[in-house]
N, C-alpha and C positions, 0 to 999 in steps of 0.2 A: 402513796407518793399521790392518790386521785386524792386520799383523803385530805391532805397537804393544801392542794388546791381549790377544791370544793369551797369554801369558802372565800377565796378570791374571785373565783367562778360565780360565786355568787351575788359576789357587792358588785362585780361588774355586769352582770347581766339587771341590776336593779340599778344603775347608774344608767345604764344605756334607755330602760323601759324611763326612765323618770325623765331622761333628756330627748328622747319622742315623746312623751305626754304633753311638756313643757313646750316642744317645738310648736306642737298641733293646738296648744290652749293659750299659745301667746296672741293669735290676733283677736282673739276674744278677749284678753285679758286689755289688748290695748283699746280695742272697740269700750271697755268698761270705762276705764280710766279718761279716753276720750270723753265719754258722757258728760263726767264733772268738770268740765276745761270752759273758759269762755272762748269764743270763736277766735281770738285773736293765736291765745296759745296751742290751740288744735291745730292752727295750720301753720304753727310759728315753723322757719326752719334754722340750722337743724332742727329734725322733729326731737319732742323732750318727753319722757314715759312718765314722768312727773310734774307738776309743778306749783306753783305757789298763790297761785289764783283759782283752789276750788271753790264750785258754786252747784248749786241745785237749780237754777233757773231755768237750764233747759229741760229738764223733768216736769217742772211747774209750765213752761211755755207747751210742751206736748200736750200734757194733760189739759192744757184750757184749748189747745186750739182743735184739739179731735177728741171725738167720742171714743176713749180707747177703749173702754166697756162693750161696749157694741161691738167693736172690733175683735174683744178677745173671746165672744159669748160667738161670733160668727166661726171663729177658730175651733172652737170648743165642739159646736154643732158638725162643721164638715169634717174635721180629722175624725172620732168618735163615730158620726155617720158611717162615714164611707169604709172605715173599719169593720166595721159590724157588720154591715152591706156585706163589704169584699167576703169575712168570714162566714156569713151566711151561705155563700155561692162558693166559696172555696173548700171545706169540708166535705160535703157532699162527692166534690168533684177530686178534692185530691183520696179519699177513700174509696173509691171508684179506679184512681190510677193504681193505688197501694195493695188494692186487696183483689179487684177485679179485672188489674191490665189487659189488655188488647196486645196486638202484635206492631199499632201503629204509637202503643203510649208514651214511649219514648223521645218518637219522634214529634211528638205534641209537647211533648213537656221542652222542647227543647227549642221548638216555635216559638212556644209562649213567652220562652226567656228572651229568642231574637227580637223581640215587639220591643224591649227593652232597651235594644240598642241602637232604637231608629232613633234620629232628630226630632225631638217632639214638633220641631217648627214644620216639619215635613208634612204632617196630619194639621196642622193649627188653620188653614183656612178650610178642609171639610168640615174639620167637626164643628167652627163656630158657625159655620150657615147652616149644617144639620140643627146646632142648637138655637141659631136665631128662627130657624124654621119653626122649630117646635116648641116656641117662647120661653126657653130655660136659659138665654141670659139673664144673670146677675139676680140668680134664683139657687135657695139652697139644695133644692132637688137636683138641679142639674150641676150645679157645683159636686155634690155628694156621687153622682152617678160619673163623673170624669175623675174623680180622684180614686174611685176606686177602680174603675178602668184601667187606670194607668198603676196600679197598684197592685191589682191581682196574680199578674206572673208571681210576684214574688210573694205572694199569699199562698198561693198554691205548691209555688217548689217547696215551702220552708213546711209547710205541712204534710205534703208527701214524703218527704224526708224524714220527720218523726213519726209518723205511721210506718213508716219501712221499717222501723224499730221496733215495734210491737208485734210481740208471735203472732199468728193467725190463727190458729189453734182457739185463740182463747176467742175472739168472732165467730167460729164455726160451732165452739160447744154453744154460743149466744144463739144461734141459729137452731141447733138441735134442741136447746129448752123453749124454742118455740119465737122466738123475737123477730120480729120482722128485722126491714133496711131501719126505718125513724129511729127505733128502738137500741138497735145495734149501734146505732153511730151515737144516739143522744146519751143511752146510760151505761155504754162499758166502752166504745172506741174514746169520746172527746174525755170522760174521768182520766185514763190512763195518758191522753197526751194531753194532758192540761195546762203541763210545764212548756209544753210547746206552741199552744194554743196562745198560752198569754204572753211569753214573749215575741210570738209572731203583730199578737196584738199592741203591745207596746212600741216594736219598732215600727209598726206601718201607722201609729198615732205618730209619730217623731215623723217617718216624711212626708203624711197628710201636712202636719203643721208645719213641716219647712216648706213647701212646695209655694212657687211664687209665680213660675212661667203662665200655669192656666190658670192661677186665683186671678193676676192682675188682665189676663187676655181676656175669660171671661166674665166678669163682674164687672162693677161700674161704684156703686152705691151700698144697694142692701143688704147682700150676701158677701160683702168685703170683708176679706181676714184681715189678717195682723201683717202678712204680708203685703197687702195692698196701703196697709196703713202703715208699713215702712215707706213703700215709695212714693206716699203724697208729697214725703218731705224734700221731696227733689223739687227747686222751681227753676222757672226759665233766668233768674239770676245767676245760678249757682246752686253748689252742695254747701249747705250749711253744717258743716262735718260735726260739729259738738253734738245738734239737736237730731243729728239724724242716729248718730251714736244713742240717744239718749231712748230713741224711740225705738232702734233697733236691739237695744236692752233692755225697754219695755216688752219687747215681743217674744222675744228669746228666754227669758226668764222664766214664764211657765214653764215650756219641756225642760229648761236645765234641772227644774227641781223634781222636774217628776221623772228624769234621767237618771238623778243622785237616789232620789228614795227608792227605785227599783229598777237599781242595777240587779241587786243580788239574784233579784226572779227573772232578770231580762238575761243574766251569764249564765242561769241554771236551764233555761229553757234554749240558748241556743247551745250549749252542751247535752243536753237533752238525748241518752242514748250514744255518745259519744264513745264511753265507756260499758263495755258488758262485763 
């Protein structure tokens, strides 16, 4: 009886998975289709998924109106810079918590995670004043630090989870062979946890790329990434939905492509150590 119902159950599971995926992806699809519409078609009532007057004028105007390559480069610098700096801080921290734990290690981990539950606006004014005093407003260094600190709890938690799956006996053997802390982390721990580190890197690049609140608050022009690029297409006269959709599509396209091509590595890293 179980064998008879197995294909049906598999088909229902597949159908449910595709249904959830389509529901999640539909807003992105709507945005992409809207970017090829004229402004009247974009705000037509009732809303139309497809239209007869497709156009590329929105993309041409967005490209001419703004310096897209500069915003793109800023996003690359900020996302990669904050992620690499976060890994440099988090790998030793996660190593210490996983292999040299103290009495309050779990409490410290929970406290770090609890900081992600705090509304960002609660620390907006103090952080802005500190950055203003240190002359870090609208600088790459300032935003890299802000994004790194914002995502650091996630990086530490993910690495801690991966490191806990590595047998401590391997590191003890390295110590017996004369390896110091640096060599132990660099030549033993890091290669063994490479799938987890890679997935952590990819996930945090995505998080930093999509960050809008702090990038808009702490930048004006010089270090502004693609999130500020999108915000620049809202005007006092109102929102131009077709042009805003085109700008949003241009902003998310690189990270969507990255996520698509790295999905196997991301899934492999997220399931690292799940099955022994």
